C-alpha positions in Angstrom: -13.0 19.8 -35.5 -12.2 16.9 -36.5 -12.6 13.4 -34.0 -9.7 12.7 -32.5 -7.2 13.6 -35.0 -4.4 16.2 -35.2 -2.1 17.6 -38.0 0.7 15.0 -38.6 4.0 15.8 -36.4 6.4 16.1 -39.8 9.8 14.5 -37.4 7.5 11.7 -37.4 7.0 10.9 -41.2 9.5 9.2 -42.3 11.4 10.0 -46.4 10.4 7.1 -48.9 14.1 6.9 -50.7 13.4 7.8 -54.2 10.5 10.7 -53.3 10.4 14.1 -53.3 7.3 16.6 -52.6 7.1 20.1 -53.3 4.5 22.4 -53.4 3.7 25.8 -54.5 0.6 28.7 -54.1 -0.5 28.9 -58.1 -4.0 30.5 -57.5 -5.9 27.5 -58.6 -9.0 29.0 -57.5 -8.0 31.2 -54.3 -4.8 33.6 -53.7 -2.5 33.2 -51.0 -2.8 28.9 -50.0 -0.8 26.0 -51.3 -2.7 24.3 -54.0 -0.1 22.7 -56.2 1.9 20.0 -55.3 4.4 17.7 -57.7 6.1 14.2 -56.5 9.2 13.1 -58.3 10.2 9.7 -58.9 13.7 8.3 -58.8 13.9 6.0 -62.3 12.9 2.7 -62.2 10.2 3.4 -59.3 6.8 1.5 -60.1 3.3 2.8 -59.7 -0.1 1.9 -59.9 -3.7 3.1 -59.1 -7.3 2.6 -58.5 -9.8 5.4 -59.6 -13.4 6.2 -58.8 -16.0 4.2 -60.7 -18.0 7.1 -61.0 -19.3 6.9 -64.9 -18.5 11.1 -65.2 -15.1 10.3 -64.1 -12.8 13.7 -64.3 -10.3 14.5 -66.9 -7.6 13.5 -65.0 -8.8 10.3 -63.8 -9.2 9.6 -67.7 -5.6 10.7 -68.5 -3.7 9.2 -65.3 -5.6 5.9 -66.6 -3.8 5.9 -70.2 -0.6 7.1 -68.7 -0.3 4.1 -66.4 -1.2 1.9 -69.2 2.2 3.0 -70.7 4.2 2.8 -67.3 7.6 4.6 -66.6 6.1 7.3 -64.3 8.3 9.6 -63.2 6.3 12.4 -61.6 2.9 12.9 -60.4 1.0 16.7 -60.4 -2.0 17.5 -58.4 -3.9 20.3 -57.9 -6.8 21.7 -55.6 -9.4 24.5 -55.9 -10.7 22.9 -59.4 -11.3 19.2 -60.2 -11.1 19.5 -63.8 -14.5 17.0 -64.1 -17.5 17.5 -66.1 -15.4 19.9 -68.8 -15.3 17.5 -71.9 -12.7 17.7 -74.3 -11.2 20.9 -73.4 -10.8 19.0 -70.3 -8.7 16.6 -71.0 -6.6 19.2 -73.4 -5.7 20.9 -70.2 -4.8 17.8 -68.5 -2.8 16.5 -71.0 -1.1 20.2 -70.9 -0.4 20.3 -67.8 1.4 16.8 -67.9 3.5 18.7 -71.2 4.3 21.8 -69.3 5.8 19.5 -65.9 7.5 17.0 -68.3 9.1 19.9 -70.0 10.8 21.2 -67.0 12.0 17.9 -66.0 12.9 16.2 -69.3 10.7 13.5 -69.5 8.2 12.5 -72.2 4.3 13.7 -70.7 3.2 9.7 -70.6 5.5 9.6 -67.7 3.7 12.7 -65.6 0.2 11.9 -63.8 -2.2 14.7 -63.5 -4.6 14.8 -60.6 -7.4 17.5 -59.7 -9.9 18.2 -56.8 -12.3 21.0 -56.3 -15.3 22.3 -58.0 -17.0 20.8 -61.0 -17.7 21.8 -64.3 -15.1 24.5 -64.0 -12.6 24.9 -66.6 -8.9 24.3 -64.9 -6.8 27.3 -65.2 -3.6 25.5 -66.8 -2.0 28.9 -67.2 -1.6 29.3 -63.3 -0.4 25.8 -62.8 2.0 25.8 -65.0 3.3 29.6 -63.7 3.7 27.4 -60.2 5.5 24.3 -61.5 9.0 26.0 -61.0 8.5 26.8 -57.6 7.0 23.4 -56.7 10.1 21.7 -58.1 12.1 23.7 -56.6 10.7 23.1 -53.6 10.8 19.4 -53.9 12.8 17.6 -50.7 12.1 14.0 -49.5 11.0 15.5 -46.1 8.1 17.4 -47.4 5.5 15.1 -47.0 3.6 17.5 -44.4 3.8 20.0 -46.3 2.1 17.8 -49.6 -0.8 16.3 -47.7 -1.4 20.3 -46.7 -1.4 21.1 -50.3 -4.1 18.4 -51.2 -6.4 19.9 -48.8 -9.7 21.0 -50.1 -12.8 21.0 -47.1 -10.3 19.1 -44.6 -9.4 20.9 -41.4 -6.5 19.0 -41.1 -3.5 17.6 -43.0 -3.8 13.7 -43.2 -0.4 11.7 -43.1 1.2 8.8 -41.5 4.4 6.6 -41.9 5.2 2.9 -40.9 8.7 0.7 -40.8 8.1 -3.1 -40.8 10.9 -6.1 -41.6 10.3 -7.4 -45.3 12.5 -10.0 -46.7 15.3 -9.7 -43.9 15.3 -5.5 -44.1 13.8 -2.4 -43.4 11.4 -0.5 -45.7 9.5 2.3 -45.1 5.9 3.2 -45.6 4.6 6.5 -45.9 1.3 8.2 -47.3 -1.0 11.2 -47.6 -4.4 11.7 -48.2 -7.2 14.2 -48.8 -11.1 13.8 -48.1 -14.0 15.3 -46.1 -16.9 15.4 -48.2 -18.2 14.0 -51.4 -16.7 10.6 -49.6 -18.0 7.0 -50.6 -14.9 5.9 -52.3 -15.9 2.9 -55.2 -12.9 1.1 -56.3 -14.0 10.1 -52.2 -13.8 14.1 -52.9 -10.8 11.4 -52.4 -7.2 11.6 -53.2 -4.3 9.4 -51.7 -0.8 8.4 -52.1 0.8 5.6 -50.6 4.9 4.8 -51.2 7.1 2.3 -50.3 10.9 2.0 -50.8 10.4 -2.0 -50.6 11.6 -3.7 -53.6 8.5 -5.6 -55.3 7.9 -7.0 -58.4 6.2 -4.6 -60.4 4.0 -6.9 -62.0 2.1 -7.4 -58.3 1.7 -3.3 -58.2 -2.0 -3.4 -59.9 -3.3 -6.2 -57.5 -1.5 -4.1 -54.4 -3.5 -1.3 -55.3 -6.8 -3.2 -55.4 -6.1 -4.9 -52.3 -5.1 -2.0 -50.3 -7.8 0.2 -51.2 -10.5 -2.7 -50.6 -9.1 -2.9 -47.2 -9.0 0.7 -46.4 -10.5 4.1 -48.5 -13.0 1.3 -50.1 -14.5 0.5 -46.3 -15.3 4.4 -45.7 -18.2 7.4 -46.0 -18.7 10.8 -45.0 -22.0 11.3 -47.1 -22.8 8.9 -49.2 -21.6 10.1 -53.0 -18.8 8.9 -55.0 -17.0 11.4 -56.2 -15.6 12.3 -60.0 -11.7 12.4 -58.7 -11.1 9.8 -56.9 -7.7 8.3 -57.0 -5.7 6.1 -54.9 -1.7 5.4 -56.1 0.5 3.0 -54.5 4.0 3.8 -55.3 7.3 1.3 -55.1 10.5 3.1 -55.2 12.6 -0.8 -54.8 15.8 1.0 -53.5 15.4 -0.8 -49.7 17.8 -3.8 -49.4 15.0 -6.6 -48.9 14.6 -9.2 -50.8 12.4 -8.7 -54.0 8.7 -9.5 -53.2 7.4 -12.1 -55.7 4.0 -12.8 -54.1 1.5 -11.1 -52.3 0.9 -14.5 -50.7 4.3 -15.5 -49.2 5.8 -14.2 -45.6 7.4 -11.0 -47.1 3.9 -10.7 -49.6 1.8 -10.5 -46.7 4.2 -8.4 -44.1 4.8 -5.5 -46.8 0.9 -5.8 -47.3 -0.1 -5.2 -43.7 2.8 -2.3 -43.4 1.1 -0.8 -46.6 -2.5 -1.4 -45.3 -1.6 -0.3 -41.6 -1.1 3.2 -43.6 -4.1 3.2 -45.8 -6.3 2.6 -42.8 -5.1 5.1 -41.3 -5.5 7.7 -44.1 -9.3 6.4 -44.7 -10.1 6.4 -41.0 -8.6 10.2 -41.1 -11.1 11.0 -44.0 -14.1 9.9 -41.7 -12.8 11.6 -38.4 -12.7 14.7 -40.6 -15.8 14.6 -42.3 -17.7 17.6 -42.7 -19.2 19.0 -40.0 -18.3 15.6 -38.2 -18.5 15.2 -34.1 -18.5 11.0 -34.2 -16.4 8.3 -35.9 -18.6 5.4 -35.8 -17.3 1.9 -37.1 -19.9 -0.2 -38.1 -19.3 -4.1 -37.8 -21.7 -6.4 -39.4 -21.6 -10.1 -38.6 -23.0 -13.6 -39.4 -23.3 -12.9 -43.1 -23.6 -15.7 -45.7 -20.8 -13.7 -47.6 -18.4 -10.7 -46.6 -20.2 -8.3 -49.5 -23.9 -8.7 -47.9 -22.2 -7.2 -44.5 -20.7 -4.6 -46.1 -24.2 -3.9 -47.9 -25.6 -3.7 -44.7 -23.3 -1.8 -43.0 -23.0 0.7 -45.5 -27.3 1.2 -45.4 -26.7 1.8 -41.7 -23.7 4.0 -42.6 -25.3 6.1 -45.2 -28.6 6.7 -43.9 -29.5 10.6 -42.5 -31.9 9.4 -39.8 -29.0 7.2 -38.3 -26.3 9.8 -38.7 -28.4 12.4 -37.5 -29.4 10.4 -34.3 -25.8 9.9 -33.7 -25.6 13.8 -33.7 -27.6 14.3 -31.4 -26.9 11.4 -29.2 -30.8 10.2 -29.5 -30.7 6.4 -29.2 -33.7 6.3 -31.6 -32.0 3.0 -32.5 -34.8 1.6 -34.3 -33.6 3.5 -37.2 -30.7 1.1 -37.2 -32.7 -1.9 -38.1 -34.6 0.2 -40.3 -31.6 0.3 -42.3 -30.9 -3.8 -41.7 -34.3 -4.4 -43.5 -33.9 -2.0 -46.7 -30.2 -2.8 -47.2 -31.5 -5.3 -50.1 -31.0 -8.9 -48.6 -34.1 -10.4 -50.1 -34.3 -13.9 -47.9 -33.2 -11.7 -44.4 -34.8 -13.4 -41.6 -35.6 -10.8 -38.9 -36.0 -13.0 -36.2 -32.7 -13.6 -36.0 -30.9 -10.1 -36.1 -29.1 -8.7 -32.8 -27.8 -4.9 -32.1 -25.2 -3.9 -30.4 -24.1 -0.1 -29.4 -20.5 -0.8 -27.9 -21.2 -3.1 -25.1 -25.1 -2.4 -24.8 -27.4 -5.0 -26.0 -30.2 -3.0 -27.7 -31.6 -5.9 -30.0 -32.2 -9.7 -29.9 -33.7 -12.2 -32.4 -35.2 -9.0 -33.8 -36.9 -6.9 -30.8 -35.7 -4.9 -28.0 -33.7 -6.7 -25.7 -35.7 -7.2 -22.1 -32.3 -5.6 -20.8 -32.0 -2.4 -22.4 -32.8 0.7 -21.0 -32.9 3.9 -23.1 -30.4 6.0 -20.7 -27.5 2.8 -21.4 -27.7 3.5 -25.4 -27.7 7.4 -24.5 -24.3 6.5 -22.9 -22.8 5.4 -25.5 -24.0 7.7 -28.2 -22.4 10.6 -26.0 -19.1 9.1 -27.0 -16.6 11.0 -29.7 -16.4 7.1 -30.7 -19.0 4.4 -31.0 -18.8 0.9 -32.4 -22.1 -0.6 -33.8 -22.5 -4.4 -34.3 -25.3 -6.5 -35.8 -25.4 -10.0 -36.1 -27.4 -11.4 -39.3 -27.6 -14.7 -38.1 -27.4 -16.3 -41.2 -23.5 -17.5 -41.6 -20.0 -17.0 -40.7 -19.0 -13.8 -42.5 -18.5 -10.2 -41.2 -17.4 -7.0 -42.9 -16.2 -3.3 -41.3 -17.4 0.3 -42.4 -16.6 3.3 -40.8 -18.6 6.6 -40.8 -19.5 9.7 -39.1 -22.7 11.5 -38.1 -24.1 14.1 -40.0 -24.5 17.6 -38.3 -25.8 21.2 -39.1 -22.1 22.2 -40.2 -22.0 19.6 -42.9 -25.0 21.3 -44.5 -23.4 24.7 -43.8 -20.0 23.4 -45.4 -21.5 22.6 -48.4 -24.2 25.8 -48.9 -21.0 27.8 -48.6 -18.8 25.6 -50.6 -18.1 28.1 -53.7 -18.3 31.0 -51.8 
């Protein structure tokens, strides 16, 4: 069961003017489930994307990068059940064939379509099934179908992930709605992760690539389930320019900061939902590292803790074997780290001070915190003023079972 996460209420997801979503059952891998999604955009929308840094990136990632460079995106097609990764030139042809099929039905150019896939790696994409399912997905497209789309893009997720917000930007109300999928193979580096975030705000199209990057850095690039960076990670940000706000021409202006804050709020909720729904997860863990010389080194230490199987299994067992956290800090790769300056807190419990056990620390206090569903680990490095935060989950028996049975 996910950690303090429930399926979205469709009535609480706000339509974004200029965006329609439709889903269908195409039988990409299994019959009887929604596995094909189209996102249709009005003319004039702007789209930017951030993609996996995995050098073995999937065919759809490569095609998305090509098409985004040419601009004027009008449609997105997403299939689950098959990642179309590790498929060579044939995979690229099939990704492009999918774009051509959808473009033909919508009277667009193939370069105006972005393909995204998620699922099993190294299997041929069944383009014939996708082509057969596209008319039904198009016919299903409505502005209110965010919850349906969130369900249709799932793989091992147990609940759909979708959030909305409204904010005042440039003298008018703007809407933000986003969906994402992911539960395993999660350590985005721009997990398997797909994210889509749309707003009706008017924003200079030239700002969109920077906006997408900064949003990813503040959200999806702060989560990990198992440390595996997917071949298919993709995060798309859409602006339809249909709200009544004064156009945002700088992200450093008051209007730009207000828009980014609204978008980042939804992006972080989506990113944290992925961790809350991590495969087999029973606990949601915030790892906060402060006192660093740079934010990058703080994040490096935070990820060492968040990726450690020994730390993660201790949290699953509610076992306050907290020396494992200090060990992870030590091997994080900070060459001149002074262990005598390290502090460790577990929520309100001061576990270690100056690199050693705090005199007042009692194991029953540590266990009390570790039994909680939500836990904050805070490490002080004692070497500067920088800080950073990562969100992760525990590692349970079910994680092994889910991934052992993934293709069955």
